[in-house]
C-alpha positions as CSV (number, residue, x, y, z in Angstrom):
1,M,-7.5,25.3,0.8
2,Q,-4.0,24.1,2.0
3,T,-5.0,22.8,5.0
4,A,-7.8,20.8,3.3
5,R,-5.0,18.9,1.3
6,H,-3.1,18.7,4.2
7,G,-6.1,16.5,6.0
8,E,-6.7,14.5,2.7
9,L,-3.0,13.8,2.8
10,M,-2.9,12.5,6.6
11,R,-6.4,10.5,5.9
12,V,-4.5,8.4,2.7
13,A,-1.6,8.2,5.1
14,G,-3.6,6.8,8.0
15,V,-5.4,3.7,5.7
16,A,-1.7,3.2,4.4
17,R,-0.2,2.9,7.8
18,A,-3.2,0.2,8.5
19,Y,-2.9,-1.6,6.1
20,D,0.9,-1.6,6.5
21,R,0.1,-3.1,10.1
22,W,-1.8,-5.4,8.4
23,A,0.7,-6.9,6.1
24,P,2.5,-9.7,8.5
25,V,-0.7,-11.4,9.0
26,Y,-3.0,-10.2,6.1
27,D,-2.9,-13.3,4.2
28,L,-3.2,-15.8,6.8
29,I,-6.6,-13.9,8.2
30,F,-8.0,-13.0,4.7
31,E,-6.7,-16.1,2.6
32,R,-9.7,-18.2,3.6
33,I,-12.7,-15.9,4.7
34,F,-12.6,-13.9,1.4
35,R,-12.0,-16.8,-0.9
36,R,-14.9,-17.8,-2.7
37,G,-15.3,-14.0,-3.0
38,R,-11.9,-13.6,-4.7
39,A,-12.6,-16.5,-7.2
40,L,-15.8,-15.2,-8.6
41,A,-14.4,-11.6,-9.2
42,I,-11.8,-13.0,-10.8
43,A,-14.0,-15.2,-13.0
44,A,-15.9,-11.9,-13.8
45,A,-13.3,-10.5,-14.7
46,E,-11.9,-12.8,-17.2
47,A,-14.8,-13.2,-19.0
48,A,-14.9,-9.9,-19.3
49,G,-11.3,-10.1,-20.7
50,G,-8.5,-7.7,-21.8
51,R,-6.1,-6.0,-19.6
52,I,-7.4,-5.9,-16.0
53,L,-6.6,-3.4,-13.0
54,E,-6.8,-4.4,-9.7
55,V,-7.5,-1.7,-7.2
56,G,-6.1,-2.7,-3.5
57,V,-4.0,-6.0,-4.9
58,G,-2.3,-6.2,-1.5
59,T,-0.2,-8.9,-1.2
60,G,-1.1,-10.2,-4.1
61,I,-3.5,-13.1,-3.2
62,S,-5.6,-12.8,-6.7
63,L,-2.5,-12.5,-8.8
64,P,-1.7,-16.5,-9.4
65,H,-5.5,-17.0,-10.2
66,Y,-5.7,-15.2,-13.0
67,S,-5.3,-16.4,-16.3
68,R,-2.0,-15.8,-18.3
69,S,-4.4,-14.7,-20.9
70,V,-5.3,-11.8,-19.2
71,R,-3.0,-8.7,-18.2
72,V,-2.8,-7.9,-15.1
73,V,-2.2,-4.1,-13.0
74,G,-2.5,-4.2,-9.4
75,V,-2.7,-1.3,-7.1
76,D,-2.6,-0.5,-3.6
77,I,-1.8,2.4,-1.0
78,S,0.4,-0.3,1.2
79,D,4.1,-0.2,0.1
80,R,4.6,-2.8,2.8
81,M,1.7,-5.2,0.9
82,L,3.1,-4.9,-2.5
83,E,6.5,-6.0,-1.5
84,R,4.7,-9.2,-0.9
85,A,2.9,-8.9,-3.9
86,R,6.2,-8.0,-6.1
87,E,7.6,-11.4,-4.2
88,R,4.9,-13.3,-5.8
89,V,5.1,-11.7,-9.1
90,R,9.0,-13.0,-9.0
91,E,8.7,-16.3,-7.6
92,M,5.9,-17.5,-9.6
93,R,6.9,-15.8,-12.9
94,L,3.6,-14.4,-13.4
95,D,4.4,-12.9,-16.7
96,N,1.4,-11.4,-17.2
97,V,1.5,-9.3,-14.2
98,E,2.3,-5.7,-16.2
99,D,3.2,-3.7,-13.0
100,V,2.3,-3.7,-9.0
101,R,2.8,-0.1,-7.6
102,V,1.8,1.9,-4.7
103,M,-1.4,4.3,-5.5
104,D,-4.3,5.7,-4.1
105,A,-7.6,4.5,-5.2
106,E,-9.2,8.0,-4.9
107,S,-6.3,9.1,-7.5
108,L,-5.7,6.5,-9.7
109,A,-2.2,7.6,-12.4
110,Y,-3.8,6.4,-15.7
111,A,-5.8,8.2,-18.4
112,D,-9.4,7.1,-19.2
113,G,-10.6,4.1,-20.3
114,V,-7.4,2.2,-20.3
115,F,-8.4,-0.9,-18.9
116,D,-10.8,-3.2,-19.6
117,V,-11.9,-4.1,-16.3
118,V,-11.4,-3.0,-12.6
119,V,-11.3,-5.0,-9.9
120,A,-12.0,-3.8,-6.3
121,Q,-12.2,-6.4,-3.7
122,Y,-12.8,-5.2,-0.3
123,V,-11.3,-2.3,-0.9
124,V,-14.7,0.0,-1.4
125,T,-15.2,0.4,2.6
126,A,-11.4,0.9,3.2
127,V,-10.9,4.3,1.3
128,P,-11.5,7.3,3.1
129,H,-14.4,8.9,0.2
130,P,-15.8,5.7,-1.7
131,E,-17.8,7.7,-4.0
132,R,-14.5,9.3,-4.8
133,A,-12.5,5.7,-5.9
134,L,-15.7,4.9,-7.5
135,D,-15.5,7.6,-9.6
136,E,-11.9,6.9,-10.5
137,F,-12.9,3.2,-11.4
138,A,-15.4,4.5,-14.1
139,R,-12.4,7.2,-15.4
140,V,-10.0,4.4,-15.8
141,C,-12.5,1.9,-17.3
142,R,-13.0,1.8,-21.2
143,A,-16.8,2.5,-22.5
144,G,-17.9,-1.3,-22.7
145,G,-15.9,-2.6,-19.7
146,E,-16.9,-3.7,-16.5
147,I,-16.1,-2.5,-13.1
148,V,-16.0,-5.5,-10.4
149,I,-16.7,-5.3,-6.7
150,T,-17.0,-7.4,-3.7
151,T,-17.6,-5.4,-0.8
152,R,-19.2,-5.7,2.6
153,I,-22.7,-3.5,2.5
154,G,-23.7,-1.6,5.3
155,A,-27.8,-1.7,6.6
156,D,-29.8,1.6,5.8
157,R,-31.8,1.6,8.6
158,G,-32.6,-0.1,11.9
159,L,-30.2,-1.4,14.8
160,R,-27.5,-2.8,12.3
161,R,-27.4,0.5,10.7
162,M,-27.0,1.9,14.2
163,I,-24.5,-0.5,15.5
164,E,-22.5,-0.2,12.2
165,R,-22.1,3.7,13.1
166,L,-21.5,3.4,16.7
167,L,-18.3,0.8,15.4
168,M,-17.1,3.3,12.6
169,P,-14.8,4.7,15.2
170,V,-13.0,1.6,16.1
171,T,-12.7,-0.3,12.5
172,S,-11.6,3.5,10.6
173,R,-8.4,2.5,12.6
174,L,-8.2,-0.9,11.3
175,G,-8.4,0.4,7.8
176,F,-12.0,0.1,6.8
177,R,-15.4,1.3,7.6
178,T,-18.9,-0.5,8.3
179,E,-21.4,2.0,7.4
180,F,-21.2,1.9,3.4
181,S,-25.0,0.9,2.6
182,W,-26.5,-0.3,-0.6
183,S,-28.1,3.4,-1.1
184,R,-25.1,4.8,-1.9
185,Y,-24.1,3.1,-4.6
186,E,-27.7,3.1,-6.0
187,S,-27.1,6.6,-5.5
188,W,-23.7,6.9,-7.3
189,A,-24.9,4.8,-10.4
190,A,-27.5,7.1,-10.6
191,G,-25.0,10.1,-11.0
192,H,-23.3,8.5,-13.9
193,D,-25.2,8.5,-17.2
194,G,-24.1,4.9,-18.6
195,V,-22.8,3.4,-15.9
196,E,-25.2,0.3,-15.3
197,L,-25.7,-2.5,-12.2
198,I,-25.2,-5.8,-14.3
199,E,-24.9,-8.2,-11.2
200,R,-25.7,-8.1,-7.3
201,R,-24.6,-11.5,-5.8
202,P,-24.2,-12.4,-2.2
203,L,-21.1,-14.3,-1.1
204,P,-20.0,-16.0,2.2
205,P,-19.9,-15.6,4.8
206,L,-23.3,-14.8,6.0
207,G,-24.3,-13.0,2.8
208,H,-22.8,-9.5,4.3
209,F,-20.7,-9.1,1.4
210,S,-21.3,-8.7,-2.2
211,L,-20.3,-9.2,-5.7
212,L,-21.2,-6.2,-7.8
213,R,-20.9,-5.8,-11.6
214,Y,-21.0,-2.8,-13.6
215,R,-20.9,-2.1,-16.9
216,K,-20.1,0.9,-18.8
217,A,-22.0,2.0,-21.4
218,G,-20.3,2.3,-24.9
219,P,-19.5,-1.3,-27.5
220,A,-17.9,-3.7,-26.4
């Protein structure tokens, strides 16, 4: 058991190191690529309203784009990423941002049902155990709330799936995976009574990414 736990900690530390390395250039590379998906995710989160948890907030690119009428908490595994996020909050006086802190997406240090919306932008394919992170998103989301995900969806079969699997050793070292397919999202949702998919929308570039919205059953 202790060996397994050590292995888990090492995998989490590996993800953190990968994104620490991205921190100095993250905004430059990803701001434009993911701009459309980011805008749609924020709009979906704000439509649900209330208190929003953004998992994988990174350098805080999204934070200035949230309306001041919603409250936002941001978490990320990379402290170097969060240094820039904290600077943004201070420099832009984002008083609707309640907190920005280091946290593992697979083990969120929050009570059940304390957020109206959970947003995860390009995070699910970056964690060691995606279903475990999805479980945590559902746990901390209140009944009637929403989980908003932007993600790359891998192929279930064929040549693209084979290529994605071959690339995994390389992309894992960079901090993300290539082979998380739609069937795994379907299986995850099927295993959670009361979690239903309410939207799946392709995103640029080239439709390889998607916006997913899940609603957690219960009174709004």
